[in-house]
N, C-alpha and C positions, 0 to 999 in steps of 0.2 A: 605080218603084222602092219596093223594099221595107220596111217596117214594122219597124224592133227590139221587139222582144218580149223581154222583160223578165227575165231572171233568175228570177224567187218563180214570174213564171206560167209560162215554158218549162220549170223544176222541175215545178211542180202540171198540166199538162199530160204532160207525159212518168210520171206517176206516181208523183214524190213530194212529199213535205212542202217546204211551205213553207220555205224559211230564218226564222227568230221575231230581232225586232230587239227591243231594249233588254233591262231586267226582267222577270220572268213575275211574275204575280201575287198570287202569295202572298209574294214578295221582299218586294213591294212596302205586303203589307200587312202584313207582320212589322215593314218599317219604320213605316209610316204607327204602329203600337201602342208599338213604343221610340220614337217622340217623343212621343206623346202621354202615355204614362208620366215620360216625363224633364219636357213639363210640368206636371204636375201634381203631382210628385216638389217640384221646383224653388218653386211655389204652394208648394205646405204649406210645406214647410223657410223657406221668406219667413213666413210666417207666423207660428211657431211660433217662431221668432226673433224678430217682434215685438213678441207678447205675454207669450214670456219677459221680454224686459228693460224691458215697464211694469210688470209687479210687482213688481220688483225692489226698486224701495228701499220696498218695503213689509215689509224683512223684525223681526226685532225681538229680543232681546235673549239668551230663553230659543232663539230657534230658534242664533241663533250660537253657542251655549256648548258648549262642549270634547264633552260626551254627545252630543248632536244633530249632531256633524256634516255626519253623510251625508241626513239626513230634516230638509227647511226649514221646515216646519210639521207637523204632526200635518194626518191629512186628516179632512175633516169624512163625518162618518157619520148617516142618518137615524135618528130616534128611533122606537123601534119601537111600535106605540099598540094596545096587549091590549084584549078585549072587559071585562074584565074590572079590576076593580081590584084588586090584589092586596094580601094579608092578610100581615101576618108566618107566619103559621103554612102555609103556599105553597111557603117557601121551604126550601130546601136545602141546605146547605156539603158544595160537592161537592169543589173544593180551595183549602187557603191556603200561599201562600208568596209570602213578602217582602214582605212589607207589601201584598198583597192576598189575595184570594180570589172564586172564584168559586161563581155559590150558582145553582141552577138551582129554577125550577116546572115547571112543567106544561106550557107552550107557547116558555117563551126560556131561554137561560142568562146569567148578565150577572155582568161583572167587575167585580169596587168594590174601592179604595183609602180608604185616608182622604181626604175631604173629598168625594168622589161622593158620589149620592143614588141610592135605591130609592124603585121605590112599597113601599108597607107595613113601610118600615126607618124613612124618614129618611136625614140626611146619616150615612154612614159618622162617626163618629169615633175608633173604635181596630179594630184586628183582631190580637187575642189568637193565636197559637200555643199549642197545649199537646203536655205530654210524649209522649203518646202518639200525635201526628199529625193529633187533633185541631185544637178550637180555636174563638174566638169573634167575630163579628161584632156591634159594638156602636155600635146608630147612635142618634138621640134619637129615635126612635118605638117602637123594639123592638132585642132582644138575641138573638142568635143562637145559640146554642150547640151542637157535635156531641159526640158521646157516644163 
């Protein structure tokens, strides 16, 4: 009684390549990567949805005004601490427009409007636009005028 030889073994014995079964290694790796990406994306989306719904009731009347329709609330910013306290003589008016002013010091560019405060100037009480393109920024501690 003769032993039966499998087709793959017979092909190897004859010098041919053995018949492959199943998916290639590259396909398995790509499928695993796609599955991992899908799981991470679903988990991240679920996290963002739960966070967004938990912050929804805290809306303010200012955030719901027609002017701020696309922006729910102002973004928080970090306060800039300078090495030395600024004096009024350190500021220079860069531009005045629509009730706001850009002021420059050696290290910073500051945007102010009525009600905001700046070191050395205090709280801004008025911003005046001049006829020649200049103007004045009037604060509680100092007044800046452009020439």
